[in-house]
C-alpha positions as CSV (number, residue, x, y, z in Angstrom):
1,X,37.4,-5.6,-13.0
2,X,34.5,-3.5,-13.5
3,X,31.1,-5.0,-13.2
4,X,28.9,-5.7,-16.6
5,X,26.5,-2.9,-17.6
6,X,23.3,-4.6,-16.4
7,X,20.5,-4.7,-18.8
8,X,18.5,-7.6,-17.3
9,X,15.7,-5.8,-15.2
10,X,13.1,-8.2,-16.2
11,X,15.2,-10.7,-14.4
12,X,15.4,-9.1,-11.5
13,X,16.3,-5.6,-9.8
14,X,18.5,-4.5,-7.3
15,X,17.2,-2.8,-4.3
16,X,16.4,0.8,-4.2
17,X,18.4,2.3,-1.0
18,X,15.0,3.5,0.5
19,X,13.7,-0.1,0.6
20,X,16.8,-1.4,2.4
21,X,16.6,1.2,4.7
22,X,12.8,0.3,5.4
23,X,13.8,-3.2,6.0
24,X,17.1,-2.5,8.2
25,X,15.0,-2.3,11.5
26,X,13.1,-5.7,11.0
27,X,16.8,-7.0,10.6
28,X,18.5,-5.6,13.4
29,X,16.3,-5.1,16.2
30,X,12.6,-5.6,15.5
31,X,12.2,-9.0,15.5
32,X,8.6,-9.6,16.9
33,X,6.0,-11.6,15.7
34,X,3.1,-9.4,14.4
35,X,0.7,-11.8,15.5
36,X,1.7,-11.5,19.4
37,X,-0.4,-9.4,21.6
38,X,2.5,-8.0,23.6
39,X,5.0,-4.9,23.0
40,X,7.4,-6.7,20.8
41,X,4.4,-7.5,18.1
42,X,3.3,-3.8,17.8
43,X,6.2,-2.7,15.2
44,X,6.0,-5.7,13.2
45,X,2.3,-5.3,13.0
46,X,2.2,-1.5,12.2
47,X,4.9,-2.3,9.3
48,X,2.9,-5.3,8.0
49,X,-0.1,-3.0,7.7
50,X,1.9,0.3,6.1
51,X,3.1,-2.5,3.6
52,X,-0.5,-3.4,2.7
53,X,-1.8,0.2,2.3
54,X,1.3,1.1,0.2
55,X,1.0,-1.9,-2.1
56,X,-3.0,-1.1,-2.4
57,X,-2.6,2.6,-2.8
58,X,0.0,1.6,-6.0
59,X,-2.7,-0.6,-7.6
60,X,-5.6,1.3,-6.5
61,X,-7.5,-1.0,-4.4
62,X,-8.5,-1.5,-0.5
63,X,-5.8,-2.7,1.8
64,X,-8.2,-5.7,2.8
65,X,-8.1,-6.7,-1.0
66,X,-4.1,-7.5,-0.6
67,X,-2.3,-10.8,0.6
68,X,1.2,-11.1,1.0
69,X,3.2,-14.1,-0.7
70,X,6.4,-15.5,-1.1
71,X,6.7,-14.0,-4.4
72,X,4.9,-13.9,-7.9
73,X,5.1,-17.4,-8.7
74,X,3.1,-18.3,-5.3
75,X,0.4,-15.4,-6.1
76,X,-0.2,-17.1,-9.4
77,X,-0.6,-20.5,-8.0
78,X,-2.8,-18.9,-5.2
79,X,-5.0,-17.3,-7.6
80,X,-5.5,-20.1,-10.2
81,X,-5.6,-23.1,-7.5
82,X,-7.8,-20.9,-5.5
83,X,-10.6,-20.5,-8.0
84,X,-10.3,-23.8,-9.4
85,X,-10.5,-25.3,-5.6
86,X,-13.5,-22.8,-4.8
87,X,-15.6,-23.5,-8.2
88,X,-14.7,-27.1,-9.3
89,X,-18.3,-27.9,-9.0
90,X,-19.3,-25.1,-11.6
91,X,-16.7,-26.6,-14.4
92,X,-13.5,-27.6,-15.0
93,X,-12.0,-25.1,-17.8
94,X,-9.3,-22.7,-17.7
95,X,-8.5,-20.4,-20.4
96,X,-4.8,-18.6,-20.7
97,X,-2.1,-18.2,-23.5
98,X,0.6,-19.7,-25.0
99,X,2.9,-17.2,-23.9
100,X,2.6,-17.0,-20.1
101,X,5.3,-17.2,-17.5
102,X,6.0,-20.8,-16.4
103,X,4.5,-19.8,-13.0
104,X,1.1,-19.9,-15.3
105,X,1.8,-22.8,-17.3
106,X,3.2,-25.2,-15.2
107,X,0.5,-24.9,-12.5
108,X,-2.3,-25.4,-15.7
109,X,-0.3,-28.4,-16.8
110,X,-0.6,-29.7,-13.2
111,X,-4.2,-28.9,-13.2
112,X,-4.7,-30.9,-16.8
113,X,-3.1,-34.2,-15.1
114,X,-5.6,-34.0,-12.5
115,X,-8.7,-33.5,-14.9
116,X,-9.1,-30.4,-15.6
117,X,-8.9,-28.9,-19.2
118,X,-7.2,-25.8,-20.1
119,X,-7.0,-24.0,-23.7
120,X,-3.7,-22.2,-24.7
121,X,-4.8,-19.4,-26.8
122,X,-2.3,-18.6,-29.4
123,X,-1.1,-15.0,-29.9
124,X,-0.4,-13.4,-33.1
125,X,3.2,-12.2,-34.7
126,X,3.6,-9.2,-32.5
127,X,2.6,-11.4,-29.1
128,X,-1.0,-10.3,-28.9
129,X,-3.6,-12.3,-27.9
130,X,-6.9,-10.9,-29.5
131,X,-9.9,-10.7,-27.7
132,X,-12.1,-13.0,-30.3
133,X,-9.9,-15.8,-29.8
134,X,-10.3,-15.6,-25.8
135,X,-14.0,-15.7,-26.4
136,X,-14.0,-18.3,-28.4
137,X,-12.1,-20.5,-26.0
138,X,-14.8,-20.1,-23.3
139,X,-17.2,-22.5,-22.7
140,X,-20.0,-23.3,-20.4
141,X,-17.2,-25.2,-17.8
142,X,-15.0,-22.3,-17.9
143,X,-14.0,-21.4,-14.3
144,X,-10.9,-18.9,-14.9
145,X,-9.6,-16.7,-17.2
146,X,-5.8,-16.1,-16.8
147,X,-3.6,-13.6,-19.1
148,X,-0.5,-11.8,-18.5
149,X,-0.5,-8.1,-18.4
150,X,3.0,-7.8,-20.3
151,X,5.3,-10.4,-21.5
152,X,8.7,-10.9,-19.8
153,X,10.8,-12.1,-22.8
154,X,9.4,-9.6,-25.6
155,X,7.5,-6.8,-23.3
156,X,4.2,-7.0,-25.4
157,X,1.1,-5.7,-23.5
158,X,-1.9,-7.4,-23.5
159,X,-5.7,-5.7,-24.2
160,X,-6.5,-6.8,-20.5
161,X,-9.5,-4.2,-20.0
162,X,-11.2,-5.8,-23.3
163,X,-10.6,-9.3,-21.7
164,X,-11.9,-8.3,-18.4
165,X,-15.0,-6.9,-19.8
166,X,-15.6,-10.1,-21.7
167,X,-14.9,-12.3,-18.6
168,X,-17.1,-10.1,-16.6
169,X,-19.9,-10.4,-19.4
170,X,-19.3,-14.4,-19.0
171,X,-19.4,-13.9,-15.1
172,X,-15.9,-15.9,-15.1
173,X,-13.3,-14.9,-12.5
174,X,-10.1,-13.1,-14.3
175,X,-6.6,-12.7,-13.1
176,X,-3.6,-11.2,-14.3
177,X,0.1,-11.9,-13.8
178,X,1.3,-8.0,-13.7
179,X,4.8,-9.1,-12.3
180,X,6.5,-7.2,-15.1
181,X,4.0,-4.5,-15.5
182,X,3.6,-2.9,-12.0
183,X,6.2,0.3,-11.5
184,X,6.4,0.3,-15.5
185,X,2.9,0.8,-16.8
186,X,-0.4,1.8,-15.0
187,X,-1.6,-0.9,-13.2
188,X,-4.7,0.3,-11.7
189,X,-7.0,-2.9,-10.6
190,X,-10.4,-0.7,-11.3
191,X,-9.4,1.0,-14.8
192,X,-7.8,-2.8,-15.7
193,X,-10.9,-4.4,-14.6
194,X,-9.3,-7.3,-13.2
195,X,-10.5,-9.8,-10.2
196,X,-6.8,-10.8,-9.2
197,X,-3.6,-9.5,-9.9
198,X,-0.1,-11.0,-8.8
199,X,3.0,-9.0,-8.2
200,X,6.4,-9.7,-7.5
201,X,9.2,-7.5,-4.9
202,X,12.0,-8.2,-6.9
203,X,10.4,-7.1,-10.0
204,X,10.1,-3.5,-8.9
205,X,13.4,-2.9,-6.8
206,X,12.3,-4.9,-3.6
207,X,13.5,-7.8,-2.0
208,X,13.1,-11.6,-3.7
209,X,11.2,-13.8,-1.6
210,X,8.1,-11.8,-1.4
211,X,5.1,-10.4,-3.7
212,X,1.3,-10.0,-3.2
213,X,-2.0,-11.0,-4.5
214,X,-4.9,-8.6,-5.1
215,X,-8.3,-10.5,-4.7
216,X,-11.3,-8.0,-5.3
217,X,-13.8,-8.0,-2.9
218,X,-16.6,-10.5,-2.9
219,X,-14.3,-13.2,-4.7
220,X,-13.7,-16.1,-2.2
221,X,-11.0,-18.7,-3.6
222,X,-10.0,-21.6,-1.5
223,X,-7.6,-21.3,1.3
224,X,-4.0,-21.6,-0.7
225,X,-2.2,-22.5,2.3
226,X,-3.6,-23.6,6.1
227,X,-2.5,-22.8,9.6
228,X,-2.8,-20.3,12.2
229,X,-4.9,-18.1,10.0
230,X,-2.6,-15.1,9.0
231,X,-3.6,-12.8,6.5
232,X,-7.2,-12.8,7.4
233,X,-7.2,-16.6,7.2
234,X,-6.1,-16.9,3.3
235,X,-2.5,-17.3,3.7
236,X,-1.5,-18.9,6.8
237,X,2.4,-18.5,8.3
238,X,4.2,-15.8,10.2
239,X,4.5,-12.9,7.9
240,X,7.9,-12.2,6.5
241,X,7.9,-8.7,8.0
242,X,11.2,-7.3,6.8
243,X,10.7,-8.4,3.2
244,X,7.0,-6.9,3.0
245,X,8.2,-3.9,4.4
246,X,10.6,-3.5,1.5
247,X,8.1,-4.2,-0.9
248,X,5.7,-1.7,0.9
249,X,8.2,1.0,0.4
250,X,9.1,-0.5,-3.2
251,X,5.4,-0.1,-4.3
252,X,5.6,3.4,-2.4
253,X,8.7,4.6,-4.5
254,X,7.0,3.1,-7.9
255,X,4.0,5.3,-7.1
256,X,5.7,8.5,-6.3
257,X,8.4,8.3,-8.8
258,X,6.4,6.4,-11.7
259,X,6.4,9.5,-14.5
260,X,10.4,10.0,-13.9
261,X,11.0,6.3,-13.9
262,X,9.3,4.9,-16.7
263,X,10.4,7.7,-18.8
264,X,14.0,7.0,-18.2
265,X,13.3,3.4,-19.0
266,X,12.0,4.1,-22.3
267,X,14.5,6.6,-23.0
268,X,17.2,4.4,-22.7
269,X,15.5,1.3,-24.3
270,X,14.7,3.4,-27.6
271,X,18.8,4.8,-27.6
272,X,19.7,1.1,-27.3
273,X,17.7,0.0,-30.0
274,X,18.2,2.8,-32.3
275,X,22.1,2.3,-31.5
276,X,21.7,-1.1,-32.5
277,X,19.8,-0.8,-35.6
278,X,22.4,1.8,-36.4
279,X,25.3,-0.4,-35.8
280,X,24.4,-3.7,-36.9
281,X,22.7,-5.1,-40.2
282,X,20.6,-8.0,-40.1
283,X,18.4,-7.6,-37.0
284,X,14.7,-7.3,-35.8
285,X,12.8,-6.5,-32.9
286,X,10.5,-9.2,-31.6
287,X,6.7,-8.2,-30.2
288,X,5.0,-5.0,-30.6
289,X,6.6,-1.7,-30.8
290,X,3.0,0.1,-30.3
291,X,2.1,-1.9,-27.0
292,X,5.3,-2.9,-25.1
293,X,6.6,-2.3,-21.7
294,X,8.7,0.9,-22.0
295,X,12.1,-1.0,-20.8
296,X,11.9,-4.0,-22.8
297,X,14.1,-4.9,-26.2
298,X,13.7,-8.1,-27.6
299,X,16.2,-8.2,-30.6
300,X,17.3,-11.2,-32.9
301,X,20.5,-11.0,-34.8
302,X,19.9,-13.1,-38.1
303,X,22.1,-16.3,-38.6
304,X,23.9,-16.1,-34.9
305,X,23.4,-18.2,-31.5
306,X,22.3,-16.2,-28.8
307,X,24.5,-18.1,-26.3
308,X,27.6,-17.4,-28.3
309,X,26.7,-13.3,-28.3
310,X,26.3,-13.7,-24.5
311,X,30.0,-15.2,-24.2
312,X,31.6,-12.6,-26.0
313,X,29.4,-9.8,-24.3
314,X,29.7,-11.2,-21.0
315,X,32.4,-9.3,-19.0
316,X,31.0,-6.3,-20.5
317,X,27.1,-6.3,-20.8
318,X,24.4,-8.4,-18.8
319,X,21.4,-9.6,-20.8
320,X,19.5,-13.0,-21.4
321,X,18.7,-14.9,-24.3
322,X,15.8,-16.1,-25.6
323,X,17.3,-19.6,-27.1
324,X,19.6,-21.9,-26.0
325,X,21.8,-23.4,-28.9
326,X,23.2,-27.3,-28.0
327,X,25.2,-29.4,-30.0
328,X,22.2,-31.2,-31.4
329,X,19.5,-28.8,-31.2
330,X,18.5,-25.3,-30.5
331,X,16.0,-24.8,-27.9
332,X,14.0,-21.6,-28.7
333,X,11.4,-20.0,-25.8
334,X,8.2,-20.9,-26.1
335,X,7.3,-17.1,-26.4
336,X,9.2,-17.1,-29.6
337,X,7.8,-20.1,-31.2
338,X,4.3,-19.2,-30.3
339,X,4.8,-15.8,-32.3
340,X,6.1,-18.0,-35.3
341,X,9.7,-15.9,-35.2
342,X,11.7,-18.3,-37.6
343,X,14.5,-20.3,-36.4
344,X,17.7,-18.3,-38.3
345,X,16.1,-15.4,-36.4
346,X,15.0,-17.1,-32.8
347,X,18.3,-18.7,-32.3
348,X,19.9,-15.5,-32.0
349,X,17.5,-13.6,-29.7
350,X,18.7,-11.6,-26.9
351,X,16.4,-9.8,-24.3
352,X,18.0,-6.3,-23.1
353,X,15.8,-4.6,-20.1
354,X,16.6,-1.2,-18.8
355,X,15.9,0.2,-15.2
356,X,15.6,3.4,-13.3
357,X,19.3,3.4,-12.8
358,X,20.2,2.7,-16.4
359,X,22.4,5.8,-18.0
360,X,22.8,6.9,-21.6
361,X,26.7,6.3,-21.2
362,X,25.9,2.8,-20.2
363,X,23.8,2.4,-23.3
364,X,26.3,3.9,-25.5
365,X,29.1,1.8,-24.3
366,X,26.6,-1.4,-24.2
367,X,25.9,-0.5,-28.0
368,X,29.8,-0.4,-28.8
369,X,30.3,-4.0,-27.4
370,X,27.2,-5.6,-28.9
371,X,28.0,-4.2,-32.6
372,X,31.7,-5.6,-32.3
373,X,30.8,-8.7,-30.8
374,X,28.2,-9.3,-33.5
375,X,30.8,-8.2,-36.0
376,X,33.3,-10.7,-34.7
377,X,30.9,-13.5,-34.7
378,X,29.9,-13.0,-38.5
379,X,33.2,-13.1,-39.4
């Protein structure tokens, strides 16, 4: 049986062959501990430091400002809890948005239960947070602002530069979750003006279980993981050398092939969007059509249920749902809810995301499959 056409690149990405080649030595022979002072630690230590330079080059920072983590979730936890741990004496208030990834929202909810206060700023109908709404949420007790660079469900890109300028004017540390944007749109930390930035390996054709956190020089969040003092004493634990090497190579490729890859994602996404609109009636695109990731298409099919569509196309096209329909209720994603998407549309929402490997032929086939499935279900 042929494998389904993969259109869920925001969920995870396949390993780039160059990434696999970069990891292989540390799976097969270079088993040493990078903290060891003897011969076996030399190659692993060099690999970690090479990867640190590769990650730093992609986001335009100093290698010393990069620490390696187990992924985007840990990077987000480290950023938020680190600032909270270092700055509680100055306040107990956090500002974020209603459409953040659970790796942000659940951390804030946990801290709310511990006596902190979080303001969850609303977004408009396109999923964009207004800078003036962020400013209204700031109080004298605000110690952190965290806003995602681009939304994982609808692809909307936030005005990070403007929010960063606002945070700087109020002398508040600013963190952005850039797991979905790195490798797709520019993520220069100096141009963005952020103090901290999270990224995840498996979102940019690297391995799962590894990520990185940029921390601007001069910012000193509390230590997240205590131990033997790896990562400059900021994140203890023996480094996952194989995956760190893979992450580094993934960042190298993302920087080297950025224009080509971003262009292919946008061309195939636009082809998919146009094809669906040409073939199907009563559909709508969710999120901003001018400020969105080049690969992301969140589309709703009026009056249908997302899980039923996925059942029909599942053997031919891999995508994800924006709502889960059960016998007694419809669980609409918090992102679509925050955007105010009506239930008749929201419950039939699918997310299609293209990647650097996606071909025009695959898109044509996917359009045919999806259109036939929608027609069948509407009968």
